[in-house]
C-alpha positions as CSV (number, residue, x, y, z in Angstrom):
1,M,-27.2,-91.3,97.4
2,F,-29.4,-88.8,99.3
3,E,-31.2,-87.5,96.3
4,R,-32.3,-90.9,95.2
5,S,-34.2,-91.4,98.5
6,L,-36.2,-88.2,98.1
7,P,-39.8,-88.5,96.8
8,S,-40.4,-87.4,93.2
9,S,-42.2,-84.2,92.3
10,D,-45.2,-86.3,91.4
11,Q,-45.5,-87.4,95.0
12,L,-45.1,-83.9,96.4
13,P,-46.8,-81.5,93.9
14,L,-46.5,-78.6,96.2
15,F,-42.7,-78.7,95.8
16,G,-42.7,-79.7,92.2
17,E,-41.5,-76.4,90.8
18,L,-38.6,-76.1,93.2
19,T,-35.4,-77.1,91.4
20,F,-31.9,-76.5,92.5
21,T,-28.8,-76.7,90.3
22,G,-25.4,-78.0,91.4
23,V,-24.0,-74.5,91.6
24,E,-26.8,-73.4,94.0
25,M,-26.3,-76.5,96.2
26,M,-22.5,-76.0,96.2
27,G,-23.0,-72.5,97.4
28,T,-25.3,-73.7,100.1
29,Y,-22.8,-76.3,101.3
30,I,-20.0,-73.8,101.4
31,L,-22.1,-71.3,103.3
32,L,-23.1,-74.0,105.8
33,G,-19.5,-75.1,106.2
34,A,-18.3,-71.6,106.8
35,V,-21.1,-70.9,109.4
36,G,-20.3,-74.2,111.1
37,A,-16.6,-73.4,111.2
38,G,-17.3,-69.9,112.6
39,I,-19.5,-71.3,115.3
40,G,-17.0,-73.9,116.2
41,T,-14.2,-71.4,116.3
42,A,-16.2,-69.0,118.6
43,A,-17.1,-71.9,120.9
44,A,-13.5,-73.1,121.1
45,A,-12.3,-69.5,121.8
46,I,-14.8,-69.2,124.7
47,A,-13.9,-72.6,126.1
48,V,-10.2,-71.8,126.0
49,S,-10.6,-68.4,127.6
50,W,-12.7,-69.9,130.4
51,F,-10.1,-72.7,130.9
52,L,-7.2,-70.2,131.0
53,D,-9.0,-68.0,133.5
54,A,-9.4,-70.8,136.0
C-alpha cells in the first residue's frame, strides 16, 4: 500500500537509480525492529530501576 503512494522514478530522476529488493527491505525492517526493541528494553529497565529505588 505504501509503495503505491510513492512517486515514480520519472517524477524524481535524482532517485531513479535507487532500487531495493525485498531481501534488503526485510533486513532493514528486522534491524529497525531490533533497535526499537533494544531501546524499549533499556528504557523499561531504567524506569523500573528508578521506581524500585523510590
